C-alpha positions in Angstrom: 22.2 -24.2 6.2 21.1 -21.3 8.4 21.4 -21.7 12.1 18.1 -22.9 13.6 16.5 -22.4 17.0 13.8 -24.6 18.5 10.6 -22.9 19.8 7.6 -24.2 21.6 4.1 -23.0 20.7 0.7 -23.9 22.1 -2.2 -24.2 19.7 -5.9 -25.2 20.1 -6.6 -28.8 19.2 -8.7 -28.0 16.2 -5.9 -25.9 14.7 -3.4 -28.7 15.3 -5.8 -31.1 13.5 -6.1 -28.8 10.5 -2.3 -28.4 10.4 -1.8 -32.2 10.7 -4.2 -32.8 7.8 -2.5 -30.3 5.6 1.0 -31.6 6.6 -0.1 -35.2 5.7 -1.5 -34.1 2.4 1.6 -32.2 1.4 4.0 -34.8 2.8 5.7 -32.3 5.1 6.2 -32.0 8.8 4.9 -29.5 11.3 8.1 -27.6 11.5 8.2 -27.1 7.8 4.6 -26.0 7.8 5.1 -23.5 10.6 8.3 -22.1 9.0 6.4 -21.6 5.7 3.4 -20.1 7.5 5.6 -17.6 9.3 7.5 -16.6 6.2 4.2 -16.1 4.4 2.8 -14.0 7.3 6.0 -11.8 7.3 5.9 -11.4 3.6 2.2 -10.4 3.6 2.8 -8.1 6.5 5.6 -6.3 4.6 3.4 -6.0 1.5 0.6 -4.4 3.6 3.2 -1.9 5.1 4.5 -1.0 1.7 0.9 -0.6 0.4 0.0 1.7 3.3 3.1 3.8 2.6 2.2 4.0 -1.1 -1.3 5.0 -0.2 0.0 7.8 2.1 2.3 8.9 -0.7 -0.4 9.0 -3.3 -2.6 11.0 -1.0 0.1 13.5 -0.3 0.9 13.8 -4.1 -2.8 14.3 -4.9 -2.8 17.4 -2.6 0.3 18.7 -4.2 -1.1 18.1 -7.7 -4.3 19.8 -6.8 -2.4 22.8 -5.6 -0.5 23.0 -8.9 -3.6 22.6 -10.9 -5.4 25.4 -9.0 -2.4 27.6 -9.5 -2.3 26.9 -13.2 -6.1 27.5 -13.5 -5.7 30.8 -11.7 -2.9 31.8 -14.1 -4.9 30.7 -17.1 -7.9 32.8 -15.9 -5.6 35.9 -15.4 -4.2 35.5 -18.9 -7.7 35.0 -20.4 -8.8 38.1 -18.7 -5.9 40.1 -20.0 -6.5 38.7 -23.5 -10.2 39.8 -23.3 -9.2 43.2 -22.1 -6.9 43.6 -25.1 -9.6 42.4 -27.5 -12.5 44.5 -26.1 -10.6 47.4 -24.6 -12.6 47.2 -21.3 -11.8 45.4 -18.1 -14.0 42.7 -16.6 -15.3 43.2 -13.1 
């Protein structure tokens, strides 16, 4: 078993009453409840951090992809122009 450390926390009465109700329904004690709640909070916080990093990454990649697409479109337009010059014998303005 991992080493444990006791902590003291202060909670409003109505929150303690809610916790006590849940604890009695789930046949647990307050310590187990608080430990599970803290683990859940940390896990969700990490998920949000990863989600934000992914969002940032996707936004950065979208800028890069747009740049590549614009370069490709520019190249396509140049090639189309050259093709039309060869077909018609006159250059577009």
